[in-house]
C-alpha positions as CSV (number, residue, x, y, z in Angstrom):
1,M,-153.0,36.5,39.0
2,V,-155.1,38.9,41.0
3,T,-158.3,37.6,42.5
4,I,-161.2,39.0,44.4
5,R,-162.0,36.6,47.2
6,L,-163.2,36.3,50.8
7,S,-161.0,36.7,53.9
8,R,-162.5,35.3,57.1
9,V,-162.7,37.6,60.1
10,G,-164.9,37.7,63.2
11,K,-165.5,35.6,66.2
12,K,-165.6,31.9,66.6
13,N,-168.8,30.4,65.3
14,H,-169.8,33.8,63.9
15,A,-167.7,34.4,60.9
16,T,-167.8,37.5,58.8
17,F,-165.8,38.0,55.7
18,R,-164.0,40.8,53.9
19,L,-164.0,41.0,50.1
20,V,-160.4,41.7,49.3
21,V,-158.2,41.9,46.2
22,S,-155.0,40.0,46.5
23,D,-152.5,37.9,44.6
24,K,-153.9,34.4,44.3
25,R,-150.7,32.9,45.7
26,K,-150.8,34.9,48.9
27,D,-152.6,34.1,52.1
28,T,-155.9,35.8,52.6
29,H,-154.9,36.9,56.1
30,G,-151.7,38.6,54.8
31,T,-151.4,41.8,53.0
32,F,-154.0,42.5,50.3
33,L,-154.2,45.2,47.6
34,E,-157.6,46.6,48.5
35,Q,-160.7,45.9,50.7
36,L,-163.8,46.0,48.5
37,G,-166.5,45.3,51.1
38,I,-167.8,43.1,53.9
39,Y,-170.1,40.1,53.9
40,D,-172.0,38.8,57.0
41,P,-174.1,35.7,56.3
42,H,-175.5,35.5,59.8
43,Q,-177.7,38.6,59.6
44,E,-181.3,38.4,58.3
45,P,-181.3,39.3,55.5
46,M,-177.6,38.7,54.9
47,K,-175.4,41.8,54.8
48,L,-173.3,42.5,51.8
49,D,-171.7,45.9,51.5
50,V,-169.7,46.3,48.3
51,K,-167.9,49.2,46.7
52,T,-169.4,48.5,43.2
53,D,-167.3,51.1,41.4
54,R,-164.0,49.6,42.7
55,V,-165.2,46.0,42.0
56,K,-165.9,47.0,38.4
57,H,-162.5,48.7,38.2
58,W,-160.7,45.6,39.3
59,L,-162.7,43.3,37.0
60,S,-161.9,45.6,34.1
61,V,-158.2,45.4,34.9
62,G,-158.4,41.6,34.8
63,A,-159.0,40.5,38.4
64,Q,-160.9,37.2,38.6
65,P,-163.5,36.7,41.3
66,S,-163.6,33.4,43.2
67,D,-166.7,31.3,42.5
68,T,-168.4,32.3,45.8
69,V,-167.6,36.0,45.3
70,Y,-168.9,35.7,41.7
71,N,-172.3,34.3,43.0
72,L,-172.5,37.1,45.7
73,L,-171.8,39.8,43.1
74,V,-174.5,38.3,40.7
75,E,-177.0,38.2,43.6
76,K,-176.2,41.8,44.6
77,G,-176.5,42.9,40.9
78,V,-173.0,44.2,40.5
79,I,-172.4,41.9,37.6
80,T,-174.8,40.1,35.3
81,G,-174.9,36.4,34.4
82,P,-176.0,33.1,35.7
83,K,-174.8,31.9,39.1
84,K,-172.2,29.1,39.2
85,V,-173.4,25.9,40.8
86,L,-171.1,24.8,43.6
87,V,-171.1,21.7,45.8
88,R,-168.7,22.0,48.7
89,G,-166.5,24.4,46.9
90,K,-166.4,22.3,43.7
91,K,-167.9,23.4,40.4
92,V,-170.7,21.3,38.9
93,E,-172.2,21.4,35.5
94,T,-174.5,24.4,35.0
95,P,-178.0,23.7,33.6
96,A,-176.9,25.1,30.2
97,E,-174.0,22.6,30.0
98,A,-176.2,19.8,31.1
99,T,-178.7,20.4,28.3
100,T,-176.1,20.6,25.6
101,A,-174.3,17.4,26.5
102,P,-177.2,15.0,26.2
103,A,-178.3,16.7,22.9
104,A,-174.9,15.7,21.4
105,E,-175.4,12.1,22.5
106,K,-179.1,11.8,21.3
107,P,-178.2,11.4,17.6
108,A,-175.8,8.6,18.3
109,A,-178.4,6.6,20.3
110,P,-181.0,6.3,17.4
111,E,-178.4,5.1,14.9
112,T,-177.4,2.3,17.2
113,A,-181.0,1.5,17.9
114,T,-181.9,1.2,14.2
115,A,-178.9,-0.9,13.2
116,P,-179.8,-3.9,15.5
117,A,-183.5,-3.6,14.5
118,E,-182.5,-4.0,10.8
119,S,-180.1,-6.8,11.4
120,A,-182.6,-8.8,13.5
121,P,-184.9,-9.7,10.6
122,V,-181.9,-10.5,8.4
123,E,-180.6,-13.0,11.0
124,A,-184.1,-14.5,11.3
125,A,-184.4,-15.2,7.6
126,P,-181.3,-17.3,7.1
127,S,-182.1,-19.3,10.2
128,A,-185.5,-20.2,8.7
129,E,-183.8,-21.3,5.4
130,T,-181.4,-23.5,7.3
131,A,-184.3,-25.1,9.2
132,E,-186.0,-26.0,5.9
133,Q,-182.9,-27.5,4.2
134,P,-182.6,-30.4,6.8
135,A,-186.3,-31.2,6.5
136,A,-186.2,-31.4,2.7
């Protein structure tokens, strides 16, 4: 599988990155198919130079961007869509997924809440009858 991802270059404590297209199984420091741009997060504002026509070409051919590259391309406006939420390199539920999951659980909660409420008066009635029988 071909991916668009970041390759770290630059000095110690001042990393800059290349956006490269390479095979997912290969090392990012090895050979790559094409360099698509550079990313420097230390500049104010951050520097992101991208060859948009080449990125669109590779995406149309079937290359998959890494999650970080996807977020950078969305921020730059090269591709459209919501950003992916990441926590230390791991995906987390997006707000859209979080709103659909509780909605599916909400109908189940009222059914369980009404069933005990209906059974409570039924249980109370037989206990009252049993209390009257020993007294009579």
